[in-house]
N, C-alpha and C positions, 0 to 999 in steps of 0.2 A: 120822901125822906126829908127830914128837916136837919138843919145844921145850926148849932149854937155858935155863931160867929164870934170869935175872940179878937180878930185882927182883920182890918180891911186896908187895902192899898188901892191906888188909882194911877193909871198911866194913860197918856194920850198920844196917839200916833197921828202924824201929818204926812201927807205925800205917799202913803201906802208903803210898798216894798222899797221904794227909792225916796225915802224921806227921813223922818226922825221919830223917835219914841222917847218920851220923858215921863218919869214919875212926877206926881203932883208935888212932892217934897224936893224934887231936883236931885235926889241921891243917884238916880240912874238917868242918863241922857245919852242915847246912842244914835249914831247915824246908821241908817238902814240902806243896804244895797241888795239888789237882786243878783243871785249867783249866775254865772255864765250858763250853767247847766239848765237854768230855767229861762234863758233868753235875755238875761240882764247883762249889764256891763261888768259886773263883778267889782273888784276894786276894794278900797278900804271901806270898812263899815261891817255891820252885822246883818243877819237876816233872822226872821222869826223862828226858824228851826234851830239856829244856834242858841237863841235865848231860851227856847223850850228845853233843849238838851241840857243847858247849864242849870236851869231851874229843876228839872226832873232829877238830875244827878245829885244835886245838893239836898233836895227834899227826900229822896230815897235813902241817902246816907243818914239823914236825921231819923227816918223811920226805922232803919236798922239799929241805930243807937237806942231808940225807944224800946223796941222789942227785946233787944239784948239786955237792956237794963232791967226789964221785967223778969228776965230769966237769970239775973245776976251774972251775966257774961260781960266781960270788959271788951269793948271794941278797940282794937289797937289804933294809936294815933295815925299810923300810916295806911289805914284802911281807905280804899277808894271806890267810887262808883263812876264808871264811864258810861255816858248815855250817847248812843249813836242814833240820830234821828234822820229818817229819810222822808222825802216828799215826792209825789208823782200822781199822775192821773189814776183815778179809780175805774174799775171795770163797769161800775154802776153810773159813772159820770161824775164830774167834778174832780176834786183833788183830795188826797188822803195822806196821812202820815203813818210811819212805822217807827217803833222805838225798840232798841236792843240795849239792855243794861248789862254791863260786865262788872261784877263785884269782886274786889280783892279784900280778903280778910286774913292777912298774914297771922299765923300762929293759932288760928282756929281750925279745928279738925273739919275736913271737907263736909262730912255728913251734917255736922252741927251748923256749919256755914250755910249749906243749902237749906236747912230748916229755917234758919233766921231770915234768909232771903225770901222764902215763901211767905213767912209771917209778915215781913216788912211790906211785901207786895199787897197784902190785905189791909195794911194800916196806912200806907202812903197816900196822901191826897191826890197826887198826880196819877198813881195807879188806879185809884178809885174813879177819878174823872175819865180815864181812858178805857176802863174795863168794858168789854163787849163792843168797843167801837174802834180801838186801835190795836193792831197786833204788837204785843210787847213780849220780847224775848228776854229771858233771864239766864245769865251764865255766871257761875262762880269760877273765877280764874285760879 
């Protein structure tokens, strides 16, 4: 599969899960901390799973707006996507992640909202990147 790349970004991490991650343009510069649940100290800072959840939620909402626009459906301004990302040991070894997306589309009939969510899941780059590798749950709130 080829991708006609229209935008590229770059970030560099130092120190692993207890360090920093910064985009090349400096627009994002975060302190990283390992959660206590994974044996870290916790504390102020973010972890890769939080960053993934934030990115997936935003990207999926963009995909929803895209597919809705193709169908001439207006996505309400108060629409939300909440991504819940989990991490833990895999039965096959190593670590894996899970993702559950909860979508709220106020004012859109449930059947239509569910159809839009399924279509967005086929379009969203994060969904395409995780397909057949990460368990992704989809719920319409």
